[in-house]
C-alpha positions in Angstrom: 45.6 -101.4 -125.5 43.1 -101.0 -128.1 44.4 -99.9 -131.6 44.0 -96.2 -132.5 41.8 -97.2 -135.4 39.5 -99.2 -133.1 39.2 -96.3 -130.7 38.2 -93.9 -133.5 35.6 -96.2 -134.7 34.2 -96.5 -131.3 34.3 -92.7 -131.0 32.4 -92.2 -134.3 29.9 -95.0 -133.1 29.0 -93.2 -129.9 29.2 -89.7 -131.4 26.3 -90.4 -133.8 24.3 -92.8 -131.4 24.1 -89.7 -129.1 22.7 -87.6 -132.0 20.6 -90.3 -133.5 18.8 -90.9 -130.2 17.0 -87.7 -130.5 17.9 -86.0 -134.0 15.5 -88.4 -136.0 12.5 -88.7 -133.8 12.4 -85.5 -132.3 10.1 -84.1 -135.0 7.5 -86.6 -134.5 7.6 -86.3 -130.9 7.1 -82.5 -131.1 4.4 -82.8 -133.6 2.2 -85.5 -132.0 3.0 -85.3 -128.3 4.0 -81.8 -127.7 1.6 -80.2 -130.6 4.1 -77.8 -131.8 3.5 -76.3 -135.1 6.0 -76.4 -138.1 7.6 -73.0 -137.2 8.3 -74.2 -133.7 9.7 -77.7 -134.9 11.9 -75.8 -137.5 13.1 -73.5 -134.8 14.1 -76.4 -132.5 15.9 -77.9 -135.2 17.7 -74.8 -136.1 19.3 -74.7 -132.9 21.9 -77.2 -134.2 22.7 -74.8 -137.1 23.1 -71.9 -134.8 25.5 -74.0 -132.6 27.5 -74.9 -136.0 27.7 -71.2 -136.8 28.7 -69.9 -133.4 30.9 -72.4 -131.7 32.9 -74.4 -134.2 35.2 -71.8 -135.4 36.0 -70.8 -131.9 36.4 -74.2 -130.7 38.5 -75.3 -133.8 40.8 -72.4 -133.0 41.3 -73.6 -129.5 41.6 -77.1 -130.7 44.3 -76.2 -133.1 46.4 -74.1 -130.7 45.7 -74.5 -127.0 44.0 -77.9 -125.9 44.2 -81.4 -127.0 41.2 -82.5 -129.0 40.3 -85.5 -126.8 39.9 -83.4 -123.7 37.9 -81.0 -125.6 35.6 -83.6 -126.7 35.4 -85.0 -123.1 34.3 -81.7 -121.6 31.8 -80.9 -124.3 30.0 -84.2 -124.0 29.8 -84.2 -120.4 28.1 -80.8 -120.4 26.0 -82.0 -123.3 24.9 -85.2 -121.2 23.2 -82.8 -118.5 21.4 -80.7 -121.0 20.0 -83.6 -122.9 18.4 -84.9 -119.8 17.0 -81.6 -118.8 15.5 -81.4 -122.4 13.6 -84.6 -121.7 11.5 -82.8 -118.9 10.8 -79.6 -120.9 7.0 -79.2 -122.1 7.0 -75.5 -123.2 8.4 -74.5 -126.6 10.4 -71.6 -125.1 11.9 -74.0 -122.4 12.9 -76.7 -124.9 14.2 -74.0 -127.4 16.6 -72.6 -124.7 17.8 -75.9 -123.6 18.5 -77.4 -127.0 20.2 -74.0 -128.1 22.5 -74.2 -125.2 23.3 -77.9 -125.9 23.8 -77.3 -129.6 26.7 -74.8 -128.7 28.5 -77.6 -126.9 27.5 -80.6 -129.3 28.0 -79.1 -132.8 31.8 -78.5 -132.4 32.3 -82.1 -131.6 31.4 -83.1 -135.2 34.3 -81.2 -136.6 36.6 -82.4 -133.9 36.0 -86.0 -134.3 36.7 -85.7 -138.1 39.8 -83.5 -137.1 41.1 -86.1 -134.5 40.6 -88.9 -137.0 42.4 -87.2 -139.9 45.3 -86.4 -137.5 45.7 -90.1 -136.5 45.5 -92.0 -140.0 47.8 -92.1 -142.7 45.7 -91.6 -145.9 42.2 -89.6 -145.4 40.8 -90.8 -148.6 41.7 -94.5 -147.9 41.0 -94.7 -144.2 38.7 -92.1 -143.1 35.5 -93.8 -144.8 36.0 -97.0 -143.0 36.1 -94.9 -139.5 33.3 -92.6 -140.4 31.0 -95.5 -141.5 30.8 -96.6 -137.6 29.1 -93.2 -137.1 26.4 -94.6 -139.4 26.2 -97.8 -137.4 25.7 -95.8 -134.3 22.9 -93.8 -135.9 21.3 -97.2 -136.9 21.8 -98.6 -133.4 20.1 -95.4 -132.0 17.2 -95.6 -134.6 16.4 -99.3 -133.6 16.6 -98.6 -130.0 14.2 -95.7 -129.9 12.0 -97.0 -132.7 11.4 -100.6 -131.3 12.1 -100.1 -127.6 12.0 -96.6 -126.2 9.4 -95.1 -128.4 9.9 -92.2 -130.6 7.0 -90.1 -129.5 8.1 -90.0 -125.9 10.5 -87.7 -123.9 12.7 -90.9 -123.0 14.7 -90.3 -126.2 16.4 -87.4 -124.7 17.1 -89.3 -121.6 18.9 -92.1 -123.5 20.8 -89.7 -125.4 21.9 -87.9 -122.3 23.2 -91.0 -120.8 25.0 -92.0 -124.1 26.6 -88.6 -124.0 28.0 -89.1 -120.6 29.5 -92.5 -121.7 31.1 -91.0 -124.6 32.6 -88.1 -122.7 34.5 -90.7 -120.4 35.5 -92.8 -123.5 37.1 -89.6 -125.0 39.9 -89.6 -122.2 41.1 -92.9 -123.9 41.3 -91.5 -127.4 44.9 -90.9 -129.0 46.5 -87.8 -127.6 46.2 -85.1 -130.2 47.8 -81.8 -129.0 47.5 -78.5 -130.8 49.6 -78.7 -133.6 49.4 -74.9 -134.5 50.8 -74.0 -131.2 53.7 -76.3 -131.5 54.5 -75.1 -135.1 54.4 -71.4 -133.8 57.0 -72.2 -131.1 59.2 -74.1 -133.6 59.1 -71.4 -136.3 61.3 -68.5 -136.4 59.7 -65.2 -135.2 58.3 -63.4 -138.2 58.7 -66.3 -140.5 56.0 -67.3 -143.1 55.7 -70.6 -141.4 55.0 -69.2 -138.0 52.6 -66.8 -139.6 50.7 -69.6 -141.5 50.6 -71.6 -138.5 49.3 -68.9 -136.3 46.0 -68.3 -138.3 43.7 -69.8 -140.8 44.6 -67.3 -143.4 45.1 -69.9 -146.1 41.7 -71.2 -145.6 40.0 -68.0 -146.5 42.5 -67.4 -149.4 41.1 -70.5 -151.0 37.8 -68.4 -151.5 39.6 -66.5 -154.1 39.6 -69.7 -156.1 36.5 -69.6 -158.4 35.8 -73.3 -158.1 36.4 -73.6 -154.4 33.9 -70.5 -153.8 31.5 -72.3 -156.0 31.8 -75.4 -153.9 31.4 -73.2 -150.7 28.3 -71.6 -152.1 26.6 -74.6 -153.2 27.4 -76.3 -149.9 25.4 -73.7 -148.3 22.5 -73.5 -150.7 22.2 -77.4 -151.0 21.9 -77.6 -147.2 18.7 -75.6 -147.3 16.7 -78.2 -148.9 18.7 -80.8 -147.1 17.4 -79.7 -143.8 13.8 -80.4 -144.7 14.5 -84.1 -144.5 16.3 -83.7 -141.1 13.5 -81.6 -139.5 10.5 -82.8 -141.2 10.8 -86.4 -142.3 10.0 -88.2 -139.1 6.9 -86.1 -138.7 5.8 -86.9 -142.3 6.2 -90.6 -141.6 4.2 -90.3 -138.5 1.3 -88.8 -140.2 1.7 -91.2 -143.1 1.3 -94.0 -140.5 4.3 -95.8 -141.6 5.4 -98.6 -139.3 7.8 -97.8 -136.6 8.7 -94.5 -138.3 12.0 -93.9 -136.4 13.2 -97.5 -137.0 12.1 -97.3 -140.5 14.4 -94.4 -141.2 17.4 -96.5 -140.5 17.0 -97.9 -144.0 18.7 -94.9 -145.1 21.8 -95.6 -142.7 22.0 -99.2 -143.9 22.2 -97.8 -147.3 24.8 -95.3 -146.1 26.9 -98.2 -144.9 27.1 -99.7 -148.1 28.0 -96.6 -150.0 30.6 -95.6 -147.4 32.4 -98.9 -147.7 32.6 -98.2 -151.4 33.6 -94.5 -150.9 37.3 -95.2 -152.0 36.2 -96.6 -155.2 33.6 -94.1 -156.0 36.1 -91.1 -155.2 38.8 -92.8 -157.6 36.1 -93.5 -160.2 34.0 -90.4 -160.3 36.0 -87.5 -158.8 34.9 -84.8 -156.8 32.6 -83.0 -159.1 30.7 -86.1 -160.2 30.6 -87.4 -156.7 28.9 -84.1 -155.4 26.7 -83.8 -158.4 25.1 -87.2 -157.9 24.7 -86.4 -154.2 22.7 -83.4 -155.2 20.5 -85.2 -157.8 19.8 -88.0 -155.2 18.2 -85.4 -152.9 16.0 -84.2 -155.8 14.9 -87.8 -156.5 14.2 -88.6 -152.8 12.0 -85.7 -152.3 10.0 -86.4 -155.4 9.5 -89.9 -154.2 8.2 -88.6 -150.9 5.8 -86.5 -152.7 3.9 -89.6 -154.0 2.9 -90.5 -150.4 3.1 -94.3 -151.4 5.0 -96.4 -149.0 7.0 -98.2 -151.5 8.3 -94.9 -153.2 9.0 -93.4 -149.7 10.9 -96.2 -148.7 13.0 -96.0 -151.8 13.6 -92.4 -150.9 14.9 -93.4 -147.4 17.1 -96.0 -149.1 18.7 -93.1 -151.2 20.2 -91.7 -148.1 23.4 -93.5 -148.7 24.0 -91.5 -151.8 22.3 -88.3 -150.5 24.8 -88.2 -147.4 28.0 -89.8 -148.4 28.2 -88.4 -151.9 28.0 -84.9 -150.6 28.8 -84.5 -147.0 31.5 -87.1 -146.6 33.1 -86.3 -150.1 33.0 -82.6 -149.0 34.9 -83.3 -145.7 37.5 -85.4 -147.8 37.8 -82.5 -150.3 38.3 -79.8 -147.7 41.0 -81.9 -146.0 43.0 -82.2 -149.2 42.9 -78.4 -149.6 44.6 -77.3 -146.5 47.6 -77.7 -144.5 47.6 -80.4 -141.8 48.0 -77.9 -139.2 44.7 -76.3 -140.0 42.6 -79.2 -140.2 40.3 -78.7 -137.2 39.8 -75.0 -138.4 39.1 -76.0 -142.0 36.6 -78.8 -140.8 35.0 -76.1 -138.5 34.8 -73.7 -141.4 32.9 -76.2 -143.7 30.8 -77.2 -140.6 29.9 -73.4 -140.1 28.8 -73.3 -143.8 27.0 -76.5 -144.2 25.7 -77.3 -140.8 25.4 -73.8 -139.7 24.2 -71.1 -142.3 22.7 -73.6 -144.6 20.9 -75.9 -142.3 19.7 -72.7 -140.2 18.0 -71.2 -143.2 16.6 -74.6 -144.2 15.3 -75.4 -140.7 13.4 -72.0 -140.5 12.3 -72.5 -144.1 11.1 -75.9 -143.6 8.9 -74.9 -140.8 7.5 -71.8 -142.7 6.7 -74.3 -145.9 4.9 -76.8 -143.5 2.8 -74.1 -141.9 1.8 -72.9 -145.4 0.3 -76.3 -146.2 -1.9 -77.5 -143.2 -4.5 -80.2 -143.6 -7.2 -79.0 -145.8 -9.7 -79.9 -143.4 -9.5 -78.0 -139.9 -11.8 -77.7 -137.0 -12.4 -74.6 -134.9 -11.6 -75.4 -131.2 -10.7 -73.6 -128.0 -7.7 -74.8 -126.1 -7.4 -74.3 -122.3 -3.9 -74.3 -120.8 -3.2 -75.6 -117.1 -2.9 -71.8 -116.0 -6.4 -71.2 -117.5 -5.3 -69.3 -120.6 -7.6 -70.0 -123.6 -6.6 -69.9 -127.2 -9.1 -69.9 -130.1 -7.6 -71.9 -133.1 -8.1 -74.3 -135.7 -6.8 -77.9 -135.5 -7.1 -81.2 -137.4 -9.6 -83.8 -136.7 -9.5 -85.6 -133.5 -6.9 -88.4 -133.5 -8.3 -91.8 -134.2 -5.9 -94.4 -133.2 -6.6 -97.9 -132.0 -4.3 -100.7 -130.7 -5.3 -103.7 -128.6 -3.9 -102.3 -125.6 -6.1 -99.6 -123.8 -3.3 -97.2 -123.5 -2.9 -96.7 -127.3 -6.6 -96.2 -127.9 -7.4 -92.4 -128.4 -10.1 -90.5 -126.6 -12.0 -90.0 -129.7 -12.0 -93.7 -130.5 -12.9 -94.5 -126.9 -15.9 -92.0 -126.9 -17.4 -93.4 -130.2 -16.4 -97.0 -129.3 -14.4 -97.1 -132.7 -12.2 -99.8 -133.9 -10.1 -99.8 -137.1 -12.9 -101.1 -139.1 -15.6 -98.9 -138.0 -16.9 -95.8 -139.8 -17.9 -92.5 -138.6 -21.0 -90.5 -139.6 -21.9 -86.8 -139.0 -24.6 -87.7 -136.6 -22.4 -89.7 -134.4 -20.4 -86.7 -133.4 -21.4 -85.8 -129.7 -22.9 -82.3 -128.9 -20.1 -81.3 -126.6 -16.8 -83.0 -127.3 -13.4 -82.2 -125.8 -10.2 -83.9 -125.2 -7.7 -83.6 -122.3 -4.0 -84.1 -123.0 -2.4 -85.8 -119.7 0.9 -85.1 -121.1 0.6 -81.2 -121.6 -2.3 -80.8 -119.3 -4.4 -79.0 -121.9 -8.1 -79.2 -122.7 -9.1 -79.1 -126.4 -12.9 -78.2 -126.9 -14.1 -78.8 -130.6 -16.8 -76.6 -131.9 -19.7 -79.0 -132.8 -20.8 -77.3 -136.0 -17.2 -77.1 -137.3 -16.6 -80.7 -136.4 -19.6 -81.9 -138.1 -18.7 -80.1 -141.1 -15.2 -81.3 -141.2 -16.5 -84.9 -140.8 -18.6 -84.5 -144.0 -15.8 -83.1 -145.9 -13.6 -86.0 -144.8 -16.0 -88.5 -146.7 -13.9 -88.8 -149.8 -16.3 -90.9 -151.7 -19.5 -89.4 -150.7 -21.2 -92.3 -149.3 -22.1 -90.6 -146.0 -19.5 -92.6 -144.0 -15.9 -91.8 -143.2 -13.6 -94.8 -143.0 -10.4 -94.7 -140.9 -8.2 -94.4 -143.9 -10.2 -91.5 -145.0 -10.1 -89.9 -141.6 -6.1 -90.4 -141.6 -5.9 -88.8 -145.0 -8.0 -85.8 -143.8 -5.7 -85.1 -140.9 -2.5 -85.0 -143.0 -0.7 -82.0 -144.0 -0.4 -81.4 -147.8 2.8 -83.1 -148.1 3.2 -83.3 -151.9 3.5 -79.5 -152.0 5.7 -79.4 -149.1 8.2 -81.8 -150.6 8.2 -80.0 -154.0 9.9 -77.0 -152.4 13.2 -78.8 -151.4 13.2 -80.8 -154.7 13.4 -77.5 -156.8 15.8 -76.1 -154.5 18.2 -78.9 -154.8 17.9 -79.0 -158.5 18.5 -75.4 -159.0 21.8 -75.8 -156.7 22.8 -78.7 -158.7 22.6 -76.7 -161.9 24.8 -73.9 -160.5 27.5 -76.4 -159.2 27.6 -78.2 -162.6 28.2 -74.9 -164.5 30.5 -73.2 -161.9 32.8 -75.9 -160.6 35.8 -77.5 -162.2 37.4 -80.6 -160.6 41.4 -80.6 -160.2 43.9 -83.2 -160.8 46.4 -83.2 -157.5 50.2 -82.7 -158.2 52.9 -84.4 -156.4 53.1 -83.6 -152.9 49.6 -82.3 -152.3 48.6 -85.5 -150.4 50.8 -84.6 -147.6 50.7 -80.8 -147.2 47.5 -79.8 -148.9 46.5 -78.1 -152.1 46.8 -74.5 -150.7 50.2 -75.3 -149.3 51.5 -76.4 -152.8 49.7 -73.4 -154.4 51.5 -71.0 -152.4 55.0 -72.7 -152.7 54.6 -73.2 -156.6 52.9 -70.3 -158.4 52.9 -72.6 -161.5 50.2 -74.9 -160.0 47.0 -74.1 -161.8 43.7 -73.3 -159.9 40.7 -75.5 -159.7 
């Protein structure tokens, strides 16, 4: 039989492979293939946040009391497999939103449960957990490379692949270490009416921690920092697609490779920096990342992707470990679910919705009047970016506009080249977009950046972009303000004897002389 550690590592690998198979590239797919706007993309990504808010507290309660963790993981992932495959065939916003919302209710609890089953089966969370959690990063990398180089991030196949992987993970969960509900056992062993039985029966001590000013600051800042953080998760892939970065989904794995290195060094950083400095550096890394993205230059953007190791490990992973040391071992699943509710739930929900709103406030500066006819005959008067001008050697990847004007990457477009009646049919959605001739000619004229009467492909691509420098400044400022609040309000604490076994809160209850944070 494989060792417990190996099985936990494989679990983490598959857990994040499932998420990474769609969670990175879905933004580019929705923008470019489904033609969703920013608000719609933000709404789809907010489904994971809603799932994190609604289900983990309930599932954590059940896992702590009634069912073994490995069986719960099996059931949740098996249902998720069916829903992901269904999402791959959804074309309309409402349909995809409904499927992904239901899926998220089953998937998001598994993040906390994989953490809790790991903590329950290792001797030292600070020492052992980073080495297990890093395999989740390898899984995310594997998914990014698979989707980016093989499957294609702008196709619906990403959801099919994720569904198959979810089914495989569901079966594997049955071979994880048996982790029974500890609280139920503790209740049966405790004397009726005893304080031990009362503590085992509920998560009272978790919420009592909020009376600690520093822990409250930690929770509030965890919520606030996830608002700007969600801009990256929901909008970065679409940004890279518009920037025409090479293999956007695969390129984003640079962040995960960075994460592997920082994850391996987590025990050192935790001992050297402590909680407060770790979390502060993590928040400032997000500020620097967004400023790098705002340059729109490929080298700084790649540097921003590389910062993901510090952005994620120094805040998320450090937070999971910090919370684990603050609660009793019988309440690990509930505690991890609580912080998931705050960070992946409330914070990410607000951030996802906000990111869509901000993106829609900064559309391309040059838009064209157009009429879109849907398959059912319904027409919509709107404004859209310039037609896509894409060209590759194979016929399949030449855009309709490039075919009509016989354009290559080295061609130029002049206003008098625009056909009097130009429209495009989207074979994937079945829609027809008819461009207003006068508006299209005016847009081409405005796209001529140097005023020479000709529009090169690079000028055309720039004219189609959203105003990303302004978009990225919003989360950069948000992360900076949150960091300032944390630095002022949070005080780190030196553990006292015995806390590594039962949790800070347990010691605080039994020994009133133990100081607060």
